N, C-alpha and C positions, 0 to 999 in steps of 0.2 A: 301906878307908880312902879318903876323898875327897881327890883331888889339890888342892893349894892354888889352882889356877886355876879350880876349880869349887866350888860350894856344893851341899848336898844339900837338895832340897825334896820334900815328900810330898803326894800326893793320894789319892783313893780307890782308884786303881789301883796305888799303891806309890810307891817312892822313885825320883827321877831326879836326875842331876847337871845343874846349870845353870851355864853360864859365870859365873864370879865377877863379871865386869865387866858382866853383863847386868842391866838393870832389869826385864825381864820375868821370869816365873816358870814353874812347871811346867805350868800350864794352857795358857799360850801355846806352850811348847815342844811339847806334844802336838799342838796345833792346826797348828803349822808342819809337823809330820811327817804329819799326817792329810790336809791339804788343799793339796797341791802342784798347784793348778788353773790359775790364770791367770798366775802370776808377778808379779802386781800386788798389793802389800801395802797395808795401811792407810797406810803412809808415803807412798804415791803420792797420797793424798787428804788434804791438810792440813785441808781444811774439815771432814772427818769427825773427825779427831783433835781439832781445836779444839772441835767440838761435844761430843764425849765429855768433854773436860776441863771445858768449861763446865757440863755437867750434874753432874759429880762435885763441882765447886766449889759449885754451887747447893745440892746435896744436903748437903754438909758444913755450909753456913751454916744451912740449914733445921733439920737435926738438932741443931746447936749451940743454935739459938734455942729449940728444944723441950726442951733439957736432956738429950738422948739421947747426945750426943757431946761429950766434954770439950773445952774451948777449946784445949788444947795440941795434941791430935791434929787437931782441926778446922783450926787455924791452919797446921799442917804440910801437910795435904791441900790447903788453899786455895793455899798458896805453891807447892806442886808443880804444881798445875793452872795457876796463873798463868804459871809458867815454860814449861809446855808450850804454852800459848796464845801465848806470845811466840816460839815456834819451837824450844824445847829438846826434846831426847830423841825427836824424831820418828822417828829411825832405830831406835828400840826397838819401834816398832809394826810387827811383822813378820808378822802373820797375813794370809793370803791374803784378798782381798776376797770371793771366792766360797767359802763354807764351809757345812758342815752345822751344825745346832744353833741355827738361828734367830738367829744373831748372838752367841751366848754367847761364842764365842772372841774376838770383837772387844771385847766388854764386859770380859772377864777380862784381855785384853791391857792395856786401859786401867787396870783396877783394880790390876794387878800393878806396872805402871810407876809409877803415882802412889803406891802404897804404898811401894815401895822408895825412891823419891826423898824421900818424906815421912820415912821412917825415917832417911835420911841427914841431913835437916834437923834431926831430933831428936837426932842424935848416935849413932845405932845403925847396925849393919851391915845391908846388904841381906839380905833373907831372914829377919830377926829378927821374924817375924810375931806373936810373943807380945806385942810392944810396939805394933804397929799392923798390922792384918790387911787384906788386899785385900777379903775378903768382909764381915767383921764391921764394919769401919769405913768403908772407901772406898765400899763398895756398900750401906751401911746404908739401909734403907727402900726399897730398889730391887730390880728384877729386870731381866734382859736384856730382858724382854718389854715394859717401858715405857721403859727407857733407850735401847735400840737404835733403835726407830722414831722416838723423839724426836730422837735424834742424826741420823738420816737426813734428817729434815725440816729441821733447822737447816742441815745441810750443803747440802741442795738449795737452800734459800733463798739461801745465800751464792753458789752457782753461778748462780742465776737473776738476781741483781743484775748479775753480769758479762755474762750473756747479753743482758739488756735493754739494757745500755750498748752492747754490740756491735751489736745490732739498730738502736739509735738512730743510731749512727754510719753504718751502711749506709743507713738511711733518708735521712739528711741528704745523703749522697753522691748518691743517686738524685734527691733533690729539687733538688740543685744542678745536676745534668745536665738536669733538667726545665726549669729556668729558662734554662739555656744554649741548649737546643734549642727554646725556645718558639715560634720563628718558622720552624722547619725543616719544610716541608710534605713529607708522604710519603703513600703509599697504605696504608690499613689492610687487614687480611686476615681473612677468616673461612674456616675449613676449608682454610687455605693458599691460598685463591683471592682474587683482587683484590676488595676490598669498596669502601669509600668513603674519601675523604681524611681525614687527621688530621695532627697535628703529632707530630714525634718527641718533643717536650716532653710532650705528653699521654701518650704511651706510657711514658715514664720516670716520669712522675708516678704512673701506675698502680702501678708497682713500689714507690714510696714509700708509697702509700696502703695497699697490702697489708701491708707491714711494720708500719705504724702500727696497723692493725687487730690484728695478731698481738701487738704489744706490749701492747695492752689486754687481750687474752685471757690473756697470760702473767701480767699483774698479778692478774687474777681467780683464776687457778689457784694463784698464790703465796699468796693470802689463805686458801685452803682448807687449806694445809699449816701454817698457824700454829696449828692446833688440835692439841694433844698429849694423850697418855695418861699422862704422867708422874705417878706417885702411885698408879697402878692395880696396880703390882707384877705378879704372875705372870699373872693372867687378868683383872684389872680390878676385883677386889674390894678391893684395897688391903691385903691380908693382910701383916702385919709392919710396915706403915707407920703412923705416928701419924695420927689422924683429921685433924689440921690440916696434915699434911705436904704434901699435893698443892697446896694454895693457896700455902703458903709457898715451896715449891721453884719453883713457876711464877713467882712474883713475883721471886725472886732470879735465876732464869734469864733472865727478861725484861730485868732490869737489866744483867746481865753481857753479854748478847748484843746489847742494844739493839733487840730485837725484841719487839713486843707479842704475847705468846703467850696462848693461850686453853686452859683445861682443858676437855676434852671433857665434855659433860653426861652421857654414858653411857660410863664407862670400860671396861666389859666389851665393849661394841660396838666402841669405839675400838681396843681391843687386838687384835681379830681382823680389823678392816676395813682394807683397803688401797685403798679407793676414791679417796682423795686422790691417791695415786701414779698410779693409772690415769688419773684426770682430767688430771694434769700431763703424763703421757706422751702423752695424746691431743693436748694443746695443742702439745707439742714436735713431734709428728708433723705437725700442721697447719702449723707453721712450716716444717718440712722440705719438705713437699709444695709449698708455695707458693714457697719459695726455689728448689727444684729446677725448677719451672715457669719461673721468671724466668730461671734459667741456661739452660734450653732455648731461650728466646727470644733471649738474648744470643748463643748459639752459632749460631742460625739467622740472625739479623740480620747477624752478622759473617761468614757463610759466603762462601767465594770464595777469592781475591779476584777471579777472572775468571769462574768458573762457578757462583757462588752469588748470594745476595741482595746482599751487600757494601754494606749500608746504613750500617753503623757499623764502626769499627775498634777492636778491643780492643788494649790495650797488648801489645807483643811482649815476653815475659818470658824466653823460652828458645827455642832451636832446636827444631823440631818433629819432625824425622825423622833417622834414622841413614842413610837412603838417598836421600831426596829433598831436594836442596839448596834452600835458601831457604824451606822450608815452615815456617810458624808455626801452631801449634795453639791452640785456646781452652782451655788447660790449667787456668786458674783456675776457670772455670765447671764444667769437668769434675770437678775435685776436690770442689767443692761438691755437685755431683750425687751423688757417691759417699758423702759424709757423709749426705746426705738418705736414700739407700737404707739406710744403716746405722741411722739413727734410726727408720725405718719398721720395720726388723727388730727393733730393741730394743723397740718398742711391742708387738710380738707376744709377745716374751719376758715383758714386764711383765704383759701381759694374762693369759697362761697361769699365771704365778707367783701373781698375785692370785687367780685362780680356783681355784688348787690348795690354798688354805688349808683347814684342817679344824677345825671346832669353835671353841675359844676362842683359837686362835693361827694365824698364818700363818708357817710355817717357812721360807718362801722369800724373805724380805725381803732377804737378802744379794744375790741375783741381781737383785732389783728395783732396789736401789741401784746395783749395778755397771752395769746398763743405763742407769739414769737419769743417773748420773755421766758416762758416755761420751756420751750424747745431748747433755747440757747443755754439757760441755766442748768437744766436737767442733763443735757448732753455733756456739758462741762463736768458736772459731778460724776456722770457715768464713766467718762474717759479716765478721770483721776482715780476713781474707785477700781476700775478694771486694771489700771496700771499698778497701783500701789498694793491692792489686796489680792491680785491674781497673777498677772503676767510675769512680774518679777520673780515670783516663787515657783514657776512651772519647772518641773523636771521631766526628763525623758526616761522611758523604760527601754534602754538601749538593747539589751539581750533579747527581749521579747520582740522588738521591732526587727532585729536581724533575723530571728527565727521565722517571722512571718514572711519576710522577703524570700528566704530560702525555700519556703514551702509554697510560695505563691505561683500559681499557674501563669500569671502575668509576666513572670521573669523570662519566659520563653521568647517574648517579643524581642528582647535584646540579642537573641541568637539568630534571628532571621538572616542577617547579612552573612553569617558563617555557615549555617546548615541548610538554609533555604526554607521558604514558607511551608511547603508540604511536609518536610521532615519535622519542622518545628510544630506543626499542627498535630502530627502523630505523637510527638513527645508530650504535648499538652494533654491529648486525649488519654494517654496511658497514665500520666500523673494524676489526672482527675479521677480515672477509674480505680486506680490502685491505692491512691493516697500517698504515693511516693513523691520525693522531691524531683524537680526538673533537672537539677544538676546531677543527681544520682543517676538518672536514666541516660543523660547525655554521655556521662563517663562510661556507663555500662555498655552502651552501644558503640563506644569509641568514635563518637561523632566529632569530638574535639580532644586535643591533648590537654592534660590537667593544667599545664603551665599556661596554655592559651586561654583556657576557660577561666582560670584565676585572674588573668589580666583583664579579660572582658567583664568579669563580675566585680572588679574593684569599684568602690562607690563613686569615685570621680569619673570613671569611664561610663558607668551606668547613668549618671545624672547630669553630666556636663558641668558639674560644679567645679569651681577653681578656688579651693581654700575657703576661708571664712567669708561670709556674705557681708559686704559693706553696708553701713547704715544707709537707709533709703531716705532720700529727700523728696522734693516735689517733682 
């Protein structure tokens, strides 16, 4: 006899007691027991829950339009999906994000929650599947194999919008610093050795430009994942779906999500191909690599304060040592570096999971999404953290930078057109041997008039800079 706090549900493996208050059912319960992997459930990814609900909503409308689902059941399913997309019942999505079965457990978790809420709206008890069934009605015309990858793409698109906004904010912060430092002369470096003069503004404009380029690449990758295989059902042949279903469900889903979706021209190919996820992951890795390189530069440029480059000052956000009083570390660039390392590792996971697909289906899409989700969300947080807690508060050590330029041997390169390569080499050698400044030796040898030398050594002549650097876009 079943206890009143439970209800009895049945699947092909037998009967199981489900908590009476639960909106999920037996398939979800077994998945919770089978996949205690990450401790992160679907509830941790609202974008994925919203995507699953949008798909079930669109499917109910399409099947109703085609006369396959009666208006009463369709209306209840749609209402339940609308509530979920407004934030209701997310705590009922309890399946671990990493799971076997190619995402079937995630799809069934959604089917069961939607079915039981729809049953309530129709005046029935949860679990009264004779009235409205998770598979027969909520999952009508669908398979996990077309629902799940479509949901992953929709969820990824939502995350990419936030990432793009975070990257834009960081780009604008670097561009602002580029303008602020447009007249700050410094020495550029190649292979960590003195090279030729530049402005600190030019250096920071480079970081803005790199971000702008990656924003454009992210937009391109996002366009690829608007192509979906919904309507292909199990392997892309559309078995059990109405011939008009694919086009109708796509149109409804596009309207519900506000995203112009495209039905793949070859649904069999689209059901097994994870290339769009690989492409997206590659772009995320590109963002991570360049962001990490930028943070390496910030750590180098701020090193010191007495025994390093000490060209810029990063905002002091916390004490840096439990033993060394007064020490402040570049903790914000360091945490961004670590996010970048994680994203690079996630890309390897996604690559191997995509490669591991067999025949008409890739069973490893759960770990592909788990890795993509972490890459997108952590990169978003990293960009915002770097912008708010670091870049906007950076200051320049102007006098120190100017002094290093004047003492740099690399300064002699700018004099080649005026005194010749051989003479410039001799000046550089004397400066290196004696520790004296290049400009001092040039004037002492009367190789150039003071007025001419001053004109050549002006920051805009040395760097080719023209006033403040404009904000960099894509």
